[in-house]
N, C-alpha and C positions, 0 to 999 in steps of 0.2 A: 504493500500500500504506500510505502514511502516513495518520494519523488525519485524516479529512475536516475536523474542527474546526480542526486546525492549518493546513490549506490555506486555509480561509475566513479565519482570523485573519490569516494572512500577507497575503492580498489586501487586507483592510480596513486593515491597518497600513501597507501600501505606498501605498494610495490616500488613506488618512485620510478615507474616505467609504464608508458602507454601500451607497449607491446605485451608485457606480462599481465597487465590489467585486462587487456582484450582477451587473452587466452583464458584467464580465470573466469571471465564473465561470458565466454563463448560469443564474443562480438568481434567485429572487424576493428582494426585500429582506427580507420577513418571515422567510424561510428563513435568510438570512445572520444576521439579528439573533438568531434562535433558536440558531444554532450558537455564536455569540459568548457568549450568555448561558450556554449549557451549559458552555463552556470556563471562564468566570469562576466558575461554581459549582463546577466540578471543582477549580480552584486556590484557591477560596475567597478571591478578590481581584479587584479591578477591573483590567482591562487597558487600558481607555480612559476618559478624562475626556470627558464630554458636556456642553458648555455652548454656549448660543446657536446651536444648529444646527450646531456644529462639534465635531469630536472630535480628541483628541490622545492619544498614548500615555502611560500612567502609567509610573513607574519599573519596576514589575513587567511592564508591557507591553513596554517596551524590552528587558528581559532575555529575555522570552518570544520576542520577534522574533528576537533573535540566535540563540537555540537552535532556533527553528522553521526558520530558513534552513538551518542545518546538518542538521537532521533530514530536511527535504524533499530536500536534495541527496543525502544518503546513501540515502534511500528510492528516489530515481530511479536511483541507481547500482546498488542491489541489483536492482531490476527489470530493468535493462539487462543486468547480468552474468548473471542467470539465463536470460534469453532467448538470450544469445549462447552458452550452453553447447551449444545444438543446432548451432552453426556456421552457421546460416542467417541471412541478412539479412532480417528480417521485422518486422512490427508496424506500429503507427501512427507517422507522421512528421508532427509538427505544425509547419507552416511559416507564418510571417507575411511579408507583403510590402507595400510601398507600392503605391499604386493602379496606376501605369503600369508598374512592374516586373511586377506580377501580370498585367496585361493584354497587354503587348507582348513580354515576354522569358521569363517562367517557364513558360508552357504547353509550349513545345517541350522545355525541360530536364526538366520533370516527366514528360512523356510518354516520353522516352527512358529516364529512370531507372526508371520503372515497367515498361517493356518488359524491362529487364535484371533487375529484381527484382520479379517478380509478387506475392510475398508481402508486399511493403511497401504500406501504405495511406496515401498522402499526404493531408493535409487542409490546405487553404490558407485562411488568414485574411487578408483584405484591409483595410487601413486606412492612415492616413498614418504617416510614419516614427516620429513621437513615440509613437503608440499601440502600434505594433509593438514598439518597444523596451521599453515598460512591460510588455507581455504576456510578453515573454521574461524580464524581470527578476523577475516574479512566478511564473515556472515554469509558465505556462499554454501556452507555446509552446516548441518545442525550439530553433528558430533563426529568423532573419528576414533580409530583404534591404531595405536602406535606402540613402539618399543620404548621402554623406560618412561621418563617423565617429560612433560612439555617444558621447553625453555621460555615459552611466551607468557608473560605476566598476565595477559588477558584471558588465559585459559585455566580451567580446573582440571586436575589429573586425579583419576581414581584407578588404583591398581586392581587388575582383574585376576591374574594368576601368574605363575612362574613358568619358565622354559629353560632348557639347557642347550647350549651351542657346543657342537663337537666337530672334530676334524673329519672330513669326508674325502675319500679317495677311491680309486679303482682297486680291485683285489690284487692287481699286479704291482701296485705302487709300493715302494720301500716302506712307507709309513704303515701300510696295512698289517705288517707283522708286529707292530708295537702294541703293547697293552695300554699305553698312554703316551701323550706327546707334550713336551714342555714348550713354552713359547720360543726358547732359544733353538730348539731342535728344528723348528719350522723354517728357520733362516736358510737351511741347507737345501730346500726344495722349492720348485716353482709353485707360485700361489695364484689362484684365480679368485678375485675379490668382487664384492658387491660395489656398486657405484657410490660416489660421494652423495650425501643426503639421505642414504639408506639408514634406517635405525639399526639394522644389523651391523652395518659398516662402523657406525659410531660406537656401538658397544664393543666390537672387536678391537678397534683402535685404542679405546680406553683401557681395555684389558691388557693389550700388549705394552702400552706405555707404563702401566702400573707394574708390569713384570720386568721393566727395564729394557724392553725391546722396541725401538722406534718403528712404527708401522712402515715407514719408507725403507727400512732395512730388509724387508722381505722381498723376495724375487717375484714381484707382481708381473705376470705375463699377460693378464687381461682383466678388465673390469666389466661386469655385466649387470644390467638392471633387472633381469628376469631369473628367478630361482630355477625355473624349468631349464632355461638355457645353461645356467650354471651347472646343474646336475648332468646335463648331456655332455658338456665339455669335460667335466671331471671324469666321467665314465670312459673317455677316450684315453685316459692316462696322462694327459698333458700336464696336470698338476693337481694339487689338493685345494679344497675350499673349507671354510668354517661355516656350518649351517645348523639350523634348528633340527632337532631330532624328528620333529613332525613332518618335515618336508621330504624325507627320504625313506619313509616306511615301506613303500612299494618296492623301491630299488634295492633296499636291504633284503627284503624277502625273496626277490628274484636273483640275488647274488651279483647284481650289477655294481653295487657300491659297498664300501665298508666304512664303518664309523669307529673313531678312536676318541675316547674321552681326553680332554685337556687336563694337564696337571700344573697348577691347581685348576679345578673345574671352573667352567665359565657358565654362570647362571645369570639370568636377567628376568625381569617381569615385563609384561606388556599391559598397557593401560587404555582406558577410554578417556578421551578429552572432550571438553565442551566449553562454551563461553562462560566466563565468570560474570554472570548476571543475577539479579535478584529473582527473576522469574524464568522458569523453564516450563514448557508445555507439558501437559499430561502425557502426550505421546513420547516426547524425548525422555522424560523421567521414567516412563514405563518401559521403554526399550532398554535404557541403561541398566535398570534393575534386572530385567529379564536376561540380558546378555551376561551380566556379572554372575548371576545365579547359574546359568547354563555352562559358562566357562568353568566355574568352580566345580560343578557336577562332573564335567568331562575330565577335569584334572584328577578329581578324587577316584574316578573310574579307571585311571591309568592312561587316558588319552592325552598325549602331550600337547601343550599349546604351541602355536607357531608365531613367529615374528618376521617382519619383512624389512 
């Protein structure tokens, strides 16, 4: 219900990029530029300084951003409260998730929630953890699932359950004969890594640094943004990867891959994140509670959680 120009302005101000804002809003860049120009004409002032292909907020833009965030939050609250007057849990539910959470964990949860609430229309946006958090902060997603905690002060983080990351390699790889692998022993082998911005990548880099092994000291032969592609490449014997146990269950059972625990073990949690606002709709609150309960049940039953 909020003025579309404010939504566009908010995205540009958060990204400080017309191109990235256009991608986040599924708009063309000229359309974004037009909306900003209209808003500047309406206020009769510049909201952005444009110099050398970079943009920054003017003092007027900074003031507008503060007000826009409050207006957008109130608009979302108004929409949600009006819908809830019917007493029915219904409407669109915009969810973000890191790649492997979306591929290995959420489908079952979404399916069960949809069967209980047929009037709800879930929409799943899949990207790495950093991108998911940015989309939630700019109010283009209702909530998201990431590894670890959010670094954005505008978001709330609720831990759902735990996961363990282990070394993954082909059965013919030298590491396959080891009962465990230390961070320093990994320096001797070719490494296939997740891409920058991945929650898994961030957790692994932090683990290595804590063990006194700089991440850039590993022999990185390739970086991939897809867990499926990562597994396929590891199976060729090109190198090892570090992945969630949940992502390789099938490959382990078929004998295509081998998993070796790290020493010390590498455990992390994954979380649900959502905007830090006074009001959240019954739909968002209901899904968060349902997802946390289901993830807890799956973990208790021995089904490992995944992270991307």
